[in-house]
Structures are given as structure tokens and as C-alpha cells.
Backbone as CSV, one residue per row, in Angstrom:
resi,resn,N_x,N_y,N_z,CA_x,CA_y,CA_z,C_x,C_y,C_z
1,MET,71.263,-16.311,-188.890,71.798,-16.610,-187.664,71.091,-15.636,-186.379
2,ASN,70.620,-15.937,-185.256,70.005,-15.105,-184.401,71.409,-14.618,-183.328
3,ALA,70.684,-13.422,-182.650,71.893,-12.789,-181.751,72.294,-13.845,-180.851
4,GLU,71.428,-14.387,-180.097,71.598,-15.580,-179.117,72.856,-16.668,-179.404
5,ARG,72.557,-17.135,-180.846,73.741,-17.911,-181.265,75.057,-17.447,-181.573
6,ALA,74.920,-16.100,-182.204,75.962,-15.438,-182.557,77.009,-15.334,-181.307
7,GLN,76.255,-14.796,-180.015,76.815,-14.434,-178.723,77.391,-16.280,-178.273
8,GLU,76.847,-17.298,-178.128,77.284,-18.580,-178.119,78.759,-18.821,-178.692
9,ILE,78.456,-18.227,-179.906,79.807,-18.798,-180.841,81.012,-17.964,-180.607
10,ALA,80.532,-16.584,-180.313,81.713,-15.664,-179.728,82.475,-15.882,-178.447
11,PHE,81.552,-16.537,-177.448,81.882,-16.879,-176.097,82.608,-18.296,-176.174
12,SER,82.374,-19.046,-177.378,83.199,-20.576,-177.424,84.371,-20.422,-177.476
13,LYS,84.953,-21.463,-176.953,86.477,-21.598,-176.955,87.047,-22.269,-178.436
14,SER,86.070,-22.872,-178.866,86.265,-23.616,-180.387,85.904,-22.821,-181.362
15,MET,86.544,-22.684,-182.457,86.505,-21.984,-183.626,85.342,-22.514,-184.698
16,SER,84.339,-21.811,-184.794,83.049,-21.996,-185.415,83.596,-21.601,-186.773
17,ASN,82.758,-22.466,-187.973,82.872,-21.847,-189.360,81.820,-20.885,-189.295
18,VAL,81.830,-19.456,-189.649,80.790,-18.739,-189.804,81.210,-17.959,-190.866
19,THR,80.405,-17.485,-191.658,80.716,-16.624,-192.898,79.761,-15.339,-192.775
20,PHE,80.209,-14.328,-193.749,79.768,-13.202,-193.828,79.795,-12.922,-195.472
21,ASN,78.763,-12.783,-196.048,79.173,-12.587,-197.617,80.216,-13.670,-198.575
22,GLY,79.992,-15.043,-197.686,80.782,-16.118,-198.151,82.252,-15.842,-197.929
23,GLU,82.768,-15.023,-196.985,84.191,-14.918,-196.390,84.114,-15.414,-195.008
24,ARG,84.773,-16.294,-194.824,84.815,-16.665,-193.029,85.445,-15.752,-192.377
25,VAL,84.796,-15.752,-190.949,84.918,-14.536,-190.228,85.144,-15.236,-188.532
26,TYR,85.391,-14.233,-187.901,85.375,-14.460,-186.362,84.477,-13.565,-185.646
27,ILE,83.571,-13.919,-184.953,82.793,-12.965,-184.255,83.480,-12.552,-182.940
28,GLU,83.691,-11.177,-182.741,84.266,-10.521,-181.542,83.514,-10.197,-180.588
29,HIS,82.351,-9.592,-181.163,81.266,-8.920,-179.780,80.047,-8.816,-180.513
30,VAL,79.128,-9.313,-179.727,77.578,-9.302,-179.957,76.904,-8.200,-179.137
31,ASP,76.014,-7.270,-180.013,75.096,-6.163,-179.214,73.656,-6.919,-179.564
32,ARG,73.157,-7.502,-178.420,72.031,-8.516,-178.556,71.016,-7.359,-178.422
33,ASP,71.347,-6.076,-178.034,69.757,-5.110,-178.135,69.758,-4.588,-179.673
34,LYS,70.889,-4.565,-180.446,70.672,-3.998,-181.926,70.774,-5.150,-182.705
35,ASP,71.042,-6.419,-182.448,71.505,-7.377,-183.235,72.287,-7.315,-184.216
36,LEU,73.608,-6.685,-183.750,74.358,-6.400,-184.376,75.853,-7.328,-183.746
37,ALA,76.688,-7.686,-184.918,78.078,-8.235,-184.367,79.376,-7.573,-184.960
38,THR,80.150,-7.443,-184.064,81.402,-6.889,-184.733,81.989,-8.218,-185.045
39,ILE,82.510,-8.340,-186.161,83.307,-9.327,-186.783,84.843,-8.980,-187.346
40,HIS,85.818,-9.808,-187.365,87.018,-9.529,-188.487,87.175,-10.789,-189.171
41,PHE,87.725,-10.529,-190.649,87.836,-11.480,-191.232,89.110,-12.334,-191.167
42,ILE,89.029,-13.909,-191.217,89.890,-14.514,-190.785,91.022,-14.562,-191.351
43,ASN,91.283,-14.098,-192.535,92.238,-13.631,-193.590,92.686,-12.352,-193.575
44,ASP,91.931,-11.432,-192.868,92.536,-10.007,-192.433,91.777,-9.494,-191.149
45,PRO,92.693,-10.099,-190.342,91.786,-9.657,-188.876,92.239,-8.259,-188.569
46,ASN,92.472,-7.143,-189.272,92.619,-5.917,-189.214,91.201,-5.266,-189.850
47,ASN,90.611,-6.194,-190.548,89.457,-5.578,-191.218,88.390,-5.776,-190.067
48,LYS,87.638,-4.840,-189.391,86.609,-4.873,-188.724,85.540,-4.409,-188.999
49,GLU,84.414,-4.943,-188.908,82.844,-4.506,-189.445,82.228,-4.845,-188.131
50,SER,80.874,-4.001,-188.185,79.763,-4.183,-187.222,78.736,-4.474,-188.249
51,VAL,77.768,-5.959,-188.409,77.079,-6.488,-189.412,75.880,-6.904,-188.273
52,SER,74.812,-6.669,-189.182,73.671,-7.695,-188.526,73.868,-9.088,-188.178
53,VAL,73.378,-9.504,-187.349,73.646,-10.976,-186.965,72.745,-11.775,-187.996
54,THR,71.803,-11.231,-188.573,71.334,-12.218,-189.552,71.956,-12.258,-190.871
55,SER,72.974,-11.653,-191.174,73.782,-11.632,-192.316,74.845,-12.676,-192.025
56,LEU,75.097,-13.461,-190.711,75.837,-14.397,-190.697,75.381,-15.796,-190.761
57,VAL,76.250,-16.435,-191.457,75.762,-18.032,-191.642,76.931,-18.973,-190.843
58,GLU,76.404,-19.749,-190.170,77.151,-20.797,-189.653,76.857,-22.160,-190.533
59,GLN,78.476,-22.672,-190.761,78.225,-23.698,-191.700,78.360,-25.067,-191.129
């Protein structure tokens, strides 16, 4: 995924099916300058990580 698409998903009102390492995640924020996304896992909302947007997969 690229930073622009990740940001579109983050701002979208509908829930997109996005995964990180095979786990469904929610994109909270995108830093387009660094190509990083702050995510949390759907099944563990308290588990937040900053990851490369290229590691995110839209299903």
C-alpha cells in the first residue's frame, strides 16, 4: 500500500479490510513524509504500532 491510499482509508467513514502480517488492523494516522502508519489491531485496540505503509495490505 502507499501513503496516499493509507491516508484515504484512515479518513474514510467505512471500515476497510486492511492487514498487517496477516492480522486485521485499523489505521489511526498516516505520516506521509515518513511513509509510516500508526495502527492498532482489531482484536487488541490497545496494541498500537507504527509501521511502514508498504507493509499494509488492503484485502
